[in-house]
N, C-alpha and C positions, 0 to 999 in steps of 0.2 A: 504494500500500500504506500503510494508516494504522498508526501505531504505538500500541500500548496502553501505558498506564502500567505500570511493573513491579508485580507482585503483592506483592513484599516491601516492607513499610512502611519498612524501614531501608535502602533502596537508596542513599540519598544518603550516609549514614554509611559504608556499605561501599565506595562509589565513592571517597570521600575516603581511606579507609584503604588500599585497593588502590593508588590513585594515589600516596599518600605512600610506601608500601613500594617500589613500582616506581621512583619517582623517586629514592629514597635508594639503591637498588641500582644504578641507572644511574649516579648520581653517584660512587659508590664505585668502580665498574668504570672509569669515565672517568678518575678521579683516579689510580687504580693504573696504567692504561695510559700516562697522561701522564708520571707520575714515572718509570716504567720506561724510556720512550723518552728522556726528558731525561737520566737517569742513564747510559744506554748511550751517548748522544751525548757526554756530558761525558767518559766514560772513553776514547772513541775520539779525542777532540780534546785530551785532557789538561788540561781546564779545569773550570770550574764550570758547572752547567746554565744554559742561556739562559732568560730570562724571555719570556713570551708578549708579543708586540707589541700595541699598541693596536688596530691594524688587524685583527689576528687575533681579538682579543676582541670587536670590533664585529661582525665576520663571524659569529662563534660566537653572539653575542646575536641577530642577525637570523635565523640558522638555527633557534635555539630558539623565537623568535616564530612562525616559519613552522610549526614542528611543533605549537605550541600552537593555532594557527589550524586546522590539519588535524584535531586532536583535537576542537576545538569543532564543526567541521563534521560529525563523526561523530554528534554528539548531535542534530542537526537532522533533521527528516523530509525525505523526498524532495521534497515540494512547496516547502519553504523553501530548498532548495539552489540 
């Protein structure tokens, strides 16, 4: 199945706009859930919230790269996959 170029001449701008909005919303939701979980944990343990470890951040970065790779693969035709 061959893919035709989009009919809309502004498809790149729209893609960047949608990607930016979706990324920002995803980031805000992730930050909210992280702070809520850290606050709940701190209240249960009677201390201050724990910081994320370097290993956790590296794992998160690798997961983000894997997600970006999957998104990139969606843009390729079936022949190039």
